[in-house]
Backbone as a printed PyTorch tensor [residue, N CA C, xyz], in Angstrom:
tensor([[[ 55.8550,  38.0420, -13.5460],
         [ 56.9040,  38.9100, -14.0590],
         [ 58.0340,  39.1540, -13.0890]],

        [[ 59.2420,  38.7340, -13.3830],
         [ 60.2240,  39.0230, -12.3090],
         [ 61.0950,  40.2950, -12.4570]],

        [[ 62.1340,  40.3250, -11.7140],
         [ 62.7260,  41.3190, -11.9390],
         [ 63.5770,  41.7550, -13.1870]],

        [[ 63.8440,  40.5160, -13.9070],
         [ 64.6030,  40.4670, -15.1210],
         [ 63.4960,  41.1100, -16.3420]],

        [[ 62.2250,  41.1970, -16.0150],
         [ 61.0380,  41.3400, -17.2250],
         [ 60.7580,  42.4410, -16.9270]],

        [[ 61.4750,  43.5150, -16.6870],
         [ 60.9760,  45.0200, -16.2490],
         [ 61.4490,  46.1730, -17.5420]],

        [[ 62.0510,  45.5230, -18.5850],
         [ 62.3590,  46.5630, -19.6330],
         [ 61.2080,  46.7030, -20.7190]],

        [[ 61.6470,  47.7950, -21.3010],
         [ 60.4770,  48.1590, -22.1220],
         [ 61.1850,  48.9320, -23.6020]],

        [[ 60.5510,  48.5200, -24.8020],
         [ 60.8520,  49.6050, -25.8650],
         [ 59.8500,  50.4070, -25.9510]],

        [[ 60.2230,  51.5440, -26.4540],
         [ 59.4170,  52.9430, -26.8280],
         [ 59.7720,  53.2340, -28.2020]],

        [[ 58.8330,  54.1760, -28.7150],
         [ 58.8670,  54.7990, -29.9660],
         [ 58.2480,  56.3710, -29.6950]],

        [[ 59.1910,  57.2050, -30.1710],
         [ 58.9230,  58.7410, -29.9530],
         [ 58.7840,  59.3040, -31.2380]],

        [[ 57.6970,  59.9050, -31.4330],
         [ 57.4770,  60.8260, -32.7530],
         [ 58.3430,  61.9430, -32.6210]],

        [[ 59.2890,  62.4530, -33.6700],
         [ 60.1620,  63.1880, -33.9050],
         [ 59.4820,  64.3720, -34.8270]],

        [[ 59.5350,  65.6910, -34.5960],
         [ 59.3020,  66.6250, -35.5130],
         [ 60.1130,  66.4330, -36.7880]],

        [[ 59.3350,  66.7300, -38.0410],
         [ 59.9050,  66.6560, -39.4170],
         [ 61.1090,  67.5750, -39.2760]],

        [[ 61.3830,  68.5250, -38.5730],
         [ 62.4020,  69.3070, -38.5040],
         [ 64.0460,  68.6760, -38.4310]],

        [[ 63.7030,  67.3400, -37.9540],
         [ 65.0350,  66.5390, -37.5160],
         [ 65.4260,  66.3420, -38.9560]],

        [[ 64.8760,  66.3080, -40.0510],
         [ 65.3990,  65.9770, -41.6150],
         [ 66.1860,  67.0420, -42.0900]],

        [[ 66.2930,  68.1610, -41.1360],
         [ 67.1460,  69.2530, -41.7390],
         [ 68.5470,  68.8130, -40.9490]],

        [[ 68.7420,  67.8090, -40.1600],
         [ 70.0110,  67.4250, -39.6370],
         [ 70.8200,  66.3740, -40.4830]],

        [[ 71.9580,  66.7570, -41.0360],
         [ 72.5840,  65.8620, -41.9450],
         [ 72.7930,  64.2860, -41.3250]],

        [[ 72.9560,  64.0950, -40.1850],
         [ 73.3990,  63.0790, -39.6160],
         [ 72.1450,  62.0120, -39.6690]],

        [[ 70.8850,  62.7210, -39.4130],
         [ 69.6510,  61.9230, -39.4400],
         [ 69.3430,  61.5890, -40.8330]],

        [[ 69.7240,  62.4770, -41.8180],
         [ 69.2490,  62.2140, -43.2130],
         [ 70.2410,  61.1670, -43.6600]],

        [[ 71.4840,  61.2530, -43.4110],
         [ 72.5030,  60.2620, -43.9550],
         [ 72.0680,  58.9570, -43.3740]],

        [[ 71.5970,  58.7110, -42.0050],
         [ 71.1610,  57.4850, -41.4850],
         [ 69.8460,  56.7280, -42.2350]],

        [[ 69.0960,  57.7580, -43.0090],
         [ 67.8700,  57.4770, -43.5530],
         [ 67.7920,  57.5590, -45.0210]],

        [[ 68.6560,  57.0450, -45.8540],
         [ 68.6650,  57.0160, -46.9340],
         [ 67.3770,  57.0500, -47.8050]],

        [[ 66.6000,  55.9500, -47.3410],
         [ 65.5020,  55.5910, -47.8930],
         [ 64.0280,  56.0730, -47.5380]],

        [[ 64.2630,  57.3480, -46.6030],
         [ 63.2830,  58.0660, -46.1800],
         [ 62.0650,  58.2580, -47.2730]],

        [[ 60.7430,  58.0580, -47.0770],
         [ 59.9510,  58.2500, -47.7980],
         [ 59.1000,  59.6680, -47.4810]],

        [[ 59.0630,  60.6910, -48.2480],
         [ 58.4630,  61.8380, -47.9290],
         [ 57.1820,  61.8340, -47.2120]],

        [[ 56.7500,  62.3040, -46.0920],
         [ 55.5540,  62.0820, -45.5820],
         [ 55.5020,  61.0280, -44.6240]],

        [[ 56.3800,  60.2300, -44.5050],
         [ 56.3390,  59.1010, -43.5150],
         [ 56.7090,  59.8230, -42.3140]],

        [[ 56.3790,  59.1110, -41.1930],
         [ 56.8750,  59.7460, -39.7260],
         [ 58.3210,  59.6290, -39.4010]],

        [[ 58.8500,  60.3900, -38.6600],
         [ 60.1840,  60.3070, -38.2270],
         [ 60.0330,  59.8830, -36.5770]],

        [[ 60.9490,  58.8200, -36.3740],
         [ 60.9020,  58.3400, -34.8850],
         [ 62.1190,  58.0490, -34.4340]],

        [[ 61.9490,  58.0820, -32.9370],
         [ 63.2510,  57.4310, -32.2320],
         [ 62.7180,  56.1860, -31.5210]],

        [[ 63.5870,  55.1430, -31.6200],
         [ 63.3970,  53.8890, -31.0130],
         [ 64.2090,  53.6740, -29.9980]],

        [[ 63.9760,  53.1520, -28.8550],
         [ 64.5850,  53.0640, -27.7040],
         [ 64.3270,  51.9060, -26.7790]],

        [[ 65.0770,  51.5680, -25.8970],
         [ 64.5760,  50.8190, -24.8630],
         [ 65.1450,  51.2250, -23.3230]],

        [[ 64.3140,  50.7920, -22.4380],
         [ 64.6880,  51.2930, -20.9640],
         [ 64.1010,  50.5300, -20.0900]],

        [[ 64.8220,  50.4050, -18.7450],
         [ 64.2000,  49.8530, -17.5640],
         [ 63.2530,  50.6490, -16.8020]],

        [[ 62.9070,  51.6560, -17.4330],
         [ 61.9750,  52.7300, -16.7330],
         [ 60.6930,  52.5340, -17.5550]],

        [[ 59.5910,  53.2740, -16.8300],
         [ 58.3540,  53.3780, -17.6970],
         [ 58.5840,  54.5050, -18.6410]],

        [[ 58.1430,  53.7830, -20.1640],
         [ 58.6380,  54.7810, -21.0630],
         [ 58.1410,  56.1490, -21.0130]],

        [[ 57.1470,  56.5030, -20.0470],
         [ 56.7080,  58.0490, -20.0420],
         [ 57.7680,  58.9100, -19.1430]],

        [[ 58.3720,  58.0290, -18.2000],
         [ 59.4310,  58.6430, -17.3340],
         [ 60.6620,  58.9190, -18.3120]],

        [[ 60.9930,  57.8280, -18.8460],
         [ 62.1060,  57.8560, -20.0200],
         [ 61.8930,  59.1090, -20.9120]],

        [[ 60.8720,  59.4160, -21.6310],
         [ 60.5300,  60.4230, -22.2160],
         [ 60.6350,  61.7710, -21.7450]],

        [[ 60.2180,  61.9420, -20.3620],
         [ 60.5920,  63.1380, -19.7240],
         [ 61.8050,  63.3990, -19.4150]],

        [[ 62.6450,  62.1480, -19.2010],
         [ 64.0790,  62.5340, -18.8790],
         [ 64.9000,  62.9550, -20.2570]],

        [[ 64.6170,  62.2740, -21.2200],
         [ 65.0050,  62.7810, -22.4810],
         [ 64.8840,  64.4370, -22.6410]],

        [[ 63.5390,  64.7160, -22.6020],
         [ 63.2340,  66.1800, -22.5610],
         [ 63.8610,  67.0780, -21.7650]],

        [[ 64.1430,  66.6230, -20.5490],
         [ 64.8620,  67.4790, -19.5660],
         [ 66.2420,  67.3870, -19.6360]],

        [[ 66.8920,  66.6400, -20.7020],
         [ 68.2770,  66.6070, -20.9280],
         [ 68.9140,  65.4010, -19.9700]],

        [[ 68.3400,  64.6740, -19.3210],
         [ 68.8450,  63.5890, -18.2930],
         [ 69.1750,  62.5940, -19.1810]],

        [[ 70.5010,  61.9810, -19.5110],
         [ 70.9000,  60.8820, -20.2200],
         [ 69.8490,  60.8670, -21.5780]],

        [[ 69.9390,  62.0010, -22.2010],
         [ 69.0190,  62.3180, -23.3890],
         [ 69.7630,  62.2320, -24.5880]],

        [[ 68.7550,  61.5650, -25.7110],
         [ 69.3610,  61.6660, -27.0520],
         [ 69.1550,  63.0500, -27.5170]],

        [[ 70.1530,  63.6610, -28.2650],
         [ 69.9120,  65.0070, -29.0210],
         [ 68.7750,  65.1660, -29.5530]],

        [[ 68.4540,  64.1810, -30.5800],
         [ 67.3900,  64.3690, -31.2920],
         [ 66.0360,  64.2350, -30.5720]],

        [[ 66.0700,  63.7890, -29.4680],
         [ 64.6290,  63.4100, -28.6520],
         [ 64.6700,  64.6900, -27.9810]],

        [[ 65.5880,  65.1690, -27.3050],
         [ 65.5690,  66.4090, -26.7010],
         [ 65.0980,  67.7910, -27.4520]],

        [[ 65.5150,  67.8180, -28.6740],
         [ 65.2080,  68.7540, -29.6080],
         [ 64.1080,  68.6370, -30.3230]],

        [[ 63.8020,  67.3940, -30.7930],
         [ 62.6050,  67.3710, -31.7190],
         [ 61.6390,  66.3880, -31.2970]],

        [[ 61.9320,  65.8180, -30.1120],
         [ 60.6930,  64.6490, -29.5000],
         [ 59.5580,  65.4160, -29.3180]],

        [[ 58.3510,  64.9060, -29.7940],
         [ 57.1850,  65.3280, -29.8430],
         [ 56.2330,  64.5550, -28.8350]],

        [[ 56.1730,  63.3130, -28.5840],
         [ 55.2740,  62.4620, -27.9930],
         [ 55.6170,  60.8830, -28.1400]],

        [[ 55.3500,  60.1120, -27.1390],
         [ 55.1460,  58.7480, -27.2350],
         [ 54.3020,  58.1770, -28.2600]],

        [[ 54.7690,  57.0190, -29.1060],
         [ 53.6120,  56.6200, -29.9970],
         [ 53.2930,  54.9790, -29.1430]],

        [[ 52.6450,  54.9830, -28.1870],
         [ 52.3440,  53.9110, -27.4850],
         [ 51.6750,  52.7050, -28.4270]],

        [[ 50.9880,  52.9420, -29.1890],
         [ 50.3580,  51.9770, -30.3420],
         [ 51.4180,  51.2770, -31.0500]],

        [[ 52.5650,  51.5460, -31.2230],
         [ 53.7520,  50.8090, -31.9820],
         [ 54.5300,  50.0490, -31.0070]],

        [[ 54.3440,  50.1180, -29.5920],
         [ 55.0970,  49.3480, -28.8240],
         [ 54.5120,  48.6600, -27.6520]],

        [[ 53.3330,  49.1380, -27.1270],
         [ 52.8370,  48.7640, -25.8900],
         [ 52.6090,  47.1890, -25.8990]],

        [[ 52.2200,  46.4310, -26.7450],
         [ 51.8810,  45.2540, -26.8800],
         [ 53.0740,  44.2540, -26.6310]],

        [[ 54.2570,  44.7550, -26.8040],
         [ 55.6010,  44.0870, -26.4770],
         [ 56.1100,  44.0760, -25.0470]],

        [[ 55.3930,  45.2660, -24.1780],
         [ 56.3520,  45.3790, -22.9630],
         [ 55.6020,  44.5620, -21.6680]],

        [[ 55.9440,  44.5660, -20.6870],
         [ 57.5180,  44.5160, -20.3530],
         [ 58.1540,  43.1160, -20.7590]],

        [[ 59.5370,  43.1660, -20.8350],
         [ 60.2610,  41.9810, -21.0770],
         [ 61.6980,  42.0540, -20.6810]],

        [[ 62.3890,  40.8000, -20.9300],
         [ 63.6820,  40.7480, -20.4790],
         [ 64.4230,  41.9340, -21.1200]],

        [[ 65.7820,  42.0840, -20.5690],
         [ 66.8360,  43.0830, -21.2820],
         [ 67.2040,  42.4810, -22.5080]],

        [[ 67.3840,  41.2810, -22.7230],
         [ 67.9120,  40.7870, -23.8000],
         [ 66.6580,  40.9900, -24.9870]],

        [[ 65.5070,  40.4800, -24.6320],
         [ 64.4770,  40.7370, -25.3800],
         [ 64.2080,  42.2640, -26.1500]],

        [[ 64.3410,  42.9800, -25.1200],
         [ 64.1920,  44.6370, -25.5180],
         [ 65.1250,  45.0520, -26.2580]],

        [[ 66.3410,  44.6170, -25.8880],
         [ 67.7250,  44.9660, -26.9070],
         [ 67.3480,  44.5040, -28.2950]],

        [[ 66.9060,  43.3610, -28.3170],
         [ 66.9430,  42.6830, -29.5450],
         [ 65.6240,  43.2480, -30.4670]],

        [[ 64.4170,  43.7550, -29.8140],
         [ 63.4150,  44.2620, -30.3880],
         [ 63.5600,  45.7200, -30.7980]],

        [[ 64.2900,  46.2690, -30.1870],
         [ 64.7310,  47.7020, -30.5250],
         [ 65.2230,  47.7070, -31.6470]],

        [[ 66.2450,  46.8380, -31.9450],
         [ 66.7070,  46.6760, -33.2600],
         [ 65.8860,  46.5550, -34.4960]],

        [[ 65.0670,  45.3940, -34.2700],
         [ 64.2160,  44.8570, -35.1490],
         [ 62.9730,  46.0030, -35.3700]],

        [[ 62.5980,  46.7140, -34.5080],
         [ 61.6230,  47.4970, -34.7260],
         [ 62.2360,  48.7590, -35.4920]],

        [[ 63.3320,  49.1570, -35.1710],
         [ 64.1390,  50.2790, -36.1920],
         [ 64.2860,  49.8160, -37.3150]],

        [[ 64.8710,  48.5320, -37.7130],
         [ 64.8270,  47.9490, -39.0640],
         [ 63.3730,  48.0720, -39.8260]],

        [[ 62.4340,  47.3470, -39.1950],
         [ 61.0620,  47.4770, -39.8500],
         [ 60.6580,  48.8440, -40.0920]],

        [[ 60.8120,  49.9620, -39.1890],
         [ 60.2120,  51.2120, -39.4860],
         [ 61.0050,  51.6780, -40.6390]],

        [[ 62.2620,  51.4880, -40.8070],
         [ 63.4170,  52.0220, -41.9580],
         [ 62.6920,  51.3430, -43.2880]],

        [[ 62.5310,  50.0570, -43.1440],
         [ 61.9140,  49.4430, -44.4430],
         [ 60.7050,  49.9520, -44.8090]],

        [[ 59.8830,  50.5460, -43.7970],
         [ 58.4660,  51.3250, -44.3840],
         [ 58.7230,  52.6060, -44.6980]],

        [[ 59.8740,  53.0060, -44.8610],
         [ 60.1370,  54.4240, -45.2540],
         [ 60.1190,  55.4740, -44.1270]],

        [[ 60.2000,  55.0250, -42.9190],
         [ 60.1560,  56.0420, -41.8380],
         [ 61.6910,  56.5540, -41.7360]],

        [[ 61.6400,  57.8380, -41.1720],
         [ 63.0640,  58.2330, -40.8060],
         [ 63.2370,  57.5340, -39.2060]],

        [[ 64.3030,  57.0680, -38.9870],
         [ 64.4980,  56.2380, -37.7920],
         [ 65.9250,  56.7270, -37.2730]],

        [[ 65.7890,  57.1480, -35.7200],
         [ 67.1420,  57.1930, -35.1250],
         [ 66.8340,  56.1740, -33.9070]],

        [[ 68.0780,  55.3720, -33.8120],
         [ 68.1170,  54.3370, -32.7640],
         [ 69.4320,  54.3210, -32.1770]],

        [[ 69.3260,  54.4930, -30.8930],
         [ 70.6830,  54.6570, -30.1920],
         [ 71.3690,  53.4830, -29.5980]]])
């Protein structure tokens, strides 16, 4: 693993309260009631460190800061670490897959 292969994708569970936010609902017209709501991201940091930064308001996504509950490593650990390009592409692919499965998804 070289320096270029230190990127990670990660998935954060969001509280269902995020569904009260119009922007989130609008981004998820196919949301299936009862399915999880998640944030999908990528980082050059360890996902645990990145989650802590979100919650502390450091380069944070507002939905994660307000509604983030926990990381969901079972949904992403098998992919990490990887190159920047791979992480960027996989972030988008995971978000699409989760949306198609009826999840509520926010992806930055």
